[in-house]
C-alpha positions in Angstrom: 134.4 20.0 51.0 137.4 22.0 50.6 136.4 23.4 47.1 133.0 24.3 48.8 134.4 26.3 51.7 137.2 27.9 49.1 134.0 28.7 46.8 131.9 30.4 49.8 135.1 32.3 51.0 135.7 33.7 47.6 131.9 34.8 47.4 132.0 36.6 50.3 135.4 38.3 49.7 133.8 39.5 46.4 130.6 40.7 48.0 132.6 42.5 50.7 134.7 44.1 47.9 131.8 45.3 46.1 130.0 46.5 48.9 132.9 48.6 50.1 133.1 50.4 46.6 129.4 51.1 46.5 129.8 54.4 47.7 126.2 55.4 49.1 126.1 58.6 51.0 127.5 62.1 51.1 130.9 61.7 52.5 133.9 61.6 49.6 134.0 61.5 46.1 133.6 64.2 43.6 129.8 64.6 44.3 130.1 68.2 44.4 129.1 70.4 47.4 131.5 72.1 49.8 135.2 71.0 49.9 137.0 70.8 53.5 140.8 71.6 53.7 142.8 70.7 56.7 145.6 73.1 57.8 148.6 72.0 59.8 150.4 74.5 61.9 154.0 74.1 63.1 154.7 73.7 66.8 157.4 76.0 68.3 159.9 73.0 68.7 160.1 72.4 64.9 163.1 73.3 62.8 161.2 75.7 60.5 159.7 77.6 63.1 163.2 78.0 65.0 164.8 79.3 61.6 162.1 81.7 60.9 162.4 83.4 64.4 165.9 84.7 63.8 
């Protein structure tokens, strides 16, 4: 019985890993299209901001 449970858990784990790596859809990957870039702006309390003001 323990071997059966271990086998079933292993199969479920493998199927979950395969499903998560399937990648169906438009998001992510190098499928071409538009690239989005995030920009981080410093706040006025950061050291770099205070150094640049002087």
